[in-house]
Structure formats: C-alpha cells, structure tokens
C-alpha positions as CSV (number, residue, x, y, z in Angstrom):
1,M,1.1,-6.7,-13.6
2,A,-0.3,-3.5,-12.8
3,W,-2.7,-3.8,-15.8
4,V,-3.8,-7.2,-15.1
5,G,-4.4,-6.2,-11.2
6,A,-6.6,-3.2,-12.4
7,A,-8.5,-5.1,-15.1
8,M,-8.7,-8.9,-13.8
9,D,-8.4,-8.3,-10.1
10,R,-10.2,-5.2,-9.4
11,R,-12.3,-5.3,-12.3
12,D,-11.5,-1.6,-13.0
13,L,-11.4,-0.9,-16.5
14,A,-10.8,2.8,-15.6
15,G,-7.7,1.9,-13.8
16,A,-6.2,-0.2,-16.5
17,W,-7.0,2.4,-19.2
18,P,-4.1,4.5,-18.5
19,L,-1.7,1.6,-18.9
20,T,-3.5,0.6,-22.4
21,D,-1.8,1.9,-25.3
22,A,-3.9,4.4,-27.2
23,D,-4.3,2.1,-30.3
24,L,-5.6,-0.9,-28.2
25,R,-8.0,1.4,-26.5
26,L,-9.4,2.6,-29.7
27,V,-9.6,-0.7,-31.5
28,L,-11.4,-2.1,-28.3
29,A,-13.9,0.9,-28.3
30,Q,-14.2,0.8,-32.3
31,H,-15.3,-3.2,-31.7
32,W,-17.6,-2.4,-29.3
33,V,-19.5,0.3,-31.6
34,L,-19.6,-2.1,-34.3
35,S,-21.2,-4.9,-32.0
36,H,-23.7,-2.4,-30.8
37,H,-24.5,-0.3,-33.7
38,E,-28.1,-1.3,-34.3
39,E,-29.0,-0.1,-30.8
40,P,-30.4,3.2,-30.7
41,E,-28.3,4.5,-27.5
42,V,-25.2,3.4,-29.2
43,V,-25.8,5.6,-32.4
44,G,-26.9,3.8,-35.3
45,D,-25.7,6.1,-37.8
46,P,-22.1,5.7,-39.0
47,A,-21.4,9.2,-38.8
48,G,-21.5,9.1,-35.2
49,W,-19.4,6.1,-34.7
50,E,-16.1,8.0,-34.6
51,E,-16.9,10.3,-32.0
52,L,-18.4,7.6,-29.9
53,A,-15.2,5.4,-30.3
54,A,-13.1,8.4,-29.8
55,G,-14.8,9.2,-26.3
56,L,-14.7,5.4,-25.2
57,A,-11.1,5.3,-26.1
58,A,-10.1,8.7,-24.2
59,D,-8.2,8.7,-21.2
60,P,-9.9,9.5,-19.0
61,P,-12.9,8.2,-20.8
62,D,-15.4,10.7,-22.2
63,S,-18.6,9.0,-22.9
64,P,-22.0,8.4,-21.3
65,L,-21.9,4.8,-22.4
66,W,-18.3,4.2,-20.7
67,D,-19.9,2.1,-17.7
68,R,-21.6,-0.3,-20.1
69,F,-18.9,-0.6,-22.1
70,A,-16.4,-1.2,-19.4
71,R,-18.7,-3.7,-17.6
72,E,-19.0,-5.8,-21.0
73,R,-15.3,-5.8,-21.8
74,L,-14.3,-7.0,-18.2
75,R,-17.1,-9.6,-18.2
76,R,-15.7,-10.8,-21.6
77,W,-12.1,-11.1,-20.4
78,R,-13.3,-12.9,-17.3
79,L,-15.0,-15.4,-19.4
80,H,-12.2,-15.9,-21.7
81,W,-9.4,-15.8,-19.0
82,P,-11.0,-17.5,-15.9
83,G,-9.0,-17.1,-12.9
84,F,-6.3,-15.0,-14.6
85,S,-4.8,-12.6,-11.8
86,A,-1.9,-10.5,-11.0
87,R,-2.0,-11.8,-7.3
88,T,-1.5,-15.5,-8.1
89,W,-0.2,-16.0,-11.8
90,D,3.6,-15.6,-12.6
91,L,5.1,-13.5,-14.8
92,R,7.6,-15.4,-17.1
93,D,11.4,-13.6,-17.0
94,E,11.9,-13.9,-20.7
95,R,10.0,-11.5,-23.0
96,E,9.4,-12.2,-26.8
97,V,11.0,-9.0,-28.8
98,L,8.8,-8.7,-31.7
99,R,10.6,-5.2,-32.5
100,P,12.3,-2.6,-30.7
101,G,9.8,-1.1,-28.2
102,L,7.3,-4.0,-28.7
103,E,7.3,-7.1,-26.8
104,V,5.1,-10.0,-25.6
105,V,5.3,-10.9,-21.8
106,T,3.7,-14.3,-20.7
107,F,1.8,-14.8,-17.5
108,I,1.8,-18.6,-16.5
109,E,-0.8,-20.1,-14.2
110,P,0.3,-20.3,-10.5
111,G,2.7,-23.1,-9.6
112,R,3.4,-24.2,-13.1
113,K,6.2,-24.0,-15.9
114,L,5.9,-23.4,-19.3
115,A,8.1,-26.3,-20.1
116,R,6.3,-29.6,-20.9
117,Q,5.1,-31.4,-18.2
118,P,3.0,-34.5,-17.8
119,G,-0.6,-34.5,-17.2
120,S,-2.9,-31.5,-17.9
121,P,-1.7,-28.5,-20.2
122,V,-0.3,-25.3,-19.0
123,T,-2.4,-22.4,-19.2
124,F,-0.7,-19.2,-20.1
125,R,-1.9,-15.6,-21.0
126,R,0.4,-13.5,-23.7
127,L,-0.1,-9.9,-23.6
128,A,2.0,-7.5,-26.1
129,V,3.4,-4.4,-24.5
130,R,4.7,-1.3,-26.3
131,R,7.0,1.2,-25.1
132,R,5.8,4.7,-25.1
133,G,8.5,7.2,-23.7
134,S,9.7,5.7,-20.5
135,V,6.5,3.5,-19.9
136,W,5.3,0.1,-21.1
137,L,1.7,-0.1,-22.0
138,V,-0.5,-3.0,-22.8
139,A,-1.0,-3.0,-26.7
140,G,-2.4,-6.2,-27.2
141,V,-4.3,-8.9,-25.5
142,D,-3.9,-11.9,-27.5
143,G,-0.1,-12.3,-27.6
144,G,1.9,-10.7,-30.7
145,N,-1.8,-10.6,-32.6
146,L,-2.3,-6.7,-32.9
147,F,-4.9,-4.8,-34.5
148,R,-5.0,-1.2,-35.7
149,P,-7.8,1.1,-35.8
150,G,-10.2,1.3,-38.4
151,W,-13.9,0.3,-39.5
152,P,-13.6,-2.6,-38.5
153,P,-10.2,-2.8,-36.7
154,A,-7.6,-5.0,-38.8
155,P,-4.7,-6.9,-38.0
156,A,-1.3,-4.6,-37.8
C-alpha cells in the first residue's frame, strides 16, 4: 500500500524507490536507457549505459536524468493503470505464494469482489513482492512476471 500511495497517489517515484526491490529498480532503469539510447543526453555509447542505469536505479538515485526518468515512468503507469490508488483500491487478503519470500498481492477496484459478477469485468492490479530481511519490497509490477537485469532485461 505504501508503494502504491507513493507512486500512484503522490506521483513520487523517489518515495516509492526505497520500497522497490533493487532488481526491479535496475530493470526499469535499463529499459529506460534502451528506450532512449539514441538521444545524446542519455548516452548513445553502450559503454555508458551501465553507469547511467546504475545511477538511475540507486537508492537514493544518483543521476542528472532522474527527474526525466521518474516523470516518464510515472506517466506510463498512470496511463496503464488509470485510477489505481492506495486510497480507494482494496488489497485482497489472500496472497499468491510463488516461492518462499516471493508473493503476488492483488489490488481490486473500489467496491468490487474478485469473484465472478454479472456486468462489467472486475479491474485488478497484481504486484509481486519480495522479502528482503524483514521488509517486503515491490519486485514486479505485472503480477508474477518478473524480469532480471540485463541488456535487455529478460524474464526471470
């Protein structure tokens, strides 16, 4: 809920970043670098990609391009997840265990149940969370579809 509140409600990626697993941070940064690799301010030379991605993925971020990266990432999530909010969406009690220390949590649109209902389909969002020590961090933003860092990031 804290991650959704920071990213979706407050539009504060820097606030959500400490609640985001390091692998997901790096995957998101690498994806952004690859998407912008031809732009001179991003670094057209592949030798600079690793440093740029590491700076964007750092907690706290350490890149002069952080503001642009964060603005574009949040805009993309808002486009794909309209109305998604920690203030109004319900967190389903049951969690899907993928393996020890890795689960999927499901958020359901306000006032709906995940069970079949006549009428319009239920909208839900699934986030993977990984336990790191005593803390649960968001490890995936597409249910159990996880990615590992790389050039390009690949399914885990």
